N, C-alpha and C positions, 0 to 999 in steps of 0.2 A: 917602638912596639915592644910590649912586654911578652905576649905569647898568643898563640892561636889555639882555641879550645873547641872541640866538637860540642854541639848544642842540640840536645834531643828534646823536642816539644811533644808532650802528651796532653790528652784531654781527660783528666781525672785518673789516670793510671800511673803517674810518675812514681809514687812511692812503691807500688807493686812492682813496677819495672826495675827500679834501681835495687830493690831488695833481691829480686830474682837474679839480676846480673851479678851482684856481689856474692850470692850463694853459688852461682854456676861457674863463674870464671875465677880460677885460683888467684890468690894475692890481690883481691879486690876489696874495697871498703868505702863506706860513706864518709866523706870528709867533713861536710857541714850541710845543714838543712835550715832553710827559712820557711816558716809556715804562714799561711794566710791568717790575718787577724780579722777581727770584727769589721765588717763593712768594706773589705778590700777586694771584693769581686769573686773570689773563690770561696768554697766552703771553709768556714773558720776551722783552723787546726790542721787542714790538709797541707801537703807539701806545695809550696809556691815555687821555690827554686832550691836546687841542691847541687853540690859538687860531689862526684864520686870518682874514685880511682879504680879503673878497670884494668887490672894487671899493670898498673903504673901509668896508664893513660888517663889524664884528668878529663872528665866529661861533665858538662853542665846538663842538668835535668830540670825541665820546667813543666809545670802543670798549667796549661792555658785554661782560663775560665771561659774563653770565647771559642765557639765551634768554628772550625776552618774547613774549607772545601778541599783541603789537601791533607796528605799524611806522608809517611815515609816512602821512599822509593829505593829500589835496589841499585840505582846508579851511584849511591853513596852507601858504603857498607863498612862494618868493622871487621878487620882482618886479624885472625888469631892464629899464631904459630904455636902448636902444641909440642911438648917435649916427648910424650909417649902416646902410643895408640890407645891405651886405657883412658888417658886424659882427654884425647880427642873424642873417643866414643861417648864418654860421660857428658861432655859439653854439647855435642851434637844431639844426643838423646834428650837432654833437658831443653835445648833451644827449639827442637823440632816438635815438642809436645804442643799441640794446638797451633803449630806454625805450618809453613809450606816450603817444601824443597824447591829450589831453582835448579840445583845440580845435586842429586843424591850422593851420599857418601860412596866414593869409588876411587879407582886409580884412573887418572885422566892423562897420564903421560908426563905432564908438567909437575905432578905430585902423585906419590903412591897412595895417599889417603887424603881426600879433599871433599868438602861439602860446602854448598852455598845455599842458604835458606833465609827466609823471613820468619822471625819469631812471632809469637802470639800478639805482640804489640805492633808488628809491622816493621820492626827494625831489621835490617839486612845484615847478615853475618857470613863471612867466608872463614871456614875452619880448616886449617891445614896441619898435616904432620910434617914438621920441619925436617 
């Protein structure tokens, strides 16, 4: 086995999501992008498959041309340990815009500053002040 990589499947929002994550999470970047060509199922020129590094975690991002009866669930989430309260606040604020809190930013005993939310794309995030 070479490696295990998280795989996020979107329906038309892959490029918007990966750009947003790279702008929101420090030390993140797009590693490579494959775009749909003519006659490949997805709209020509849109992201088909990409690899991004989200603060060092390699994640594959896929744009499905097929509608599915399912989406993301909070039972799988991306957990982010922040170094400072300012960093945590900035990330939570960005991810919460048009998203939904599962656990609002607060002191929960196990963490002095923690939030769990689904972003506007439905991806679940747990944000913690380490």
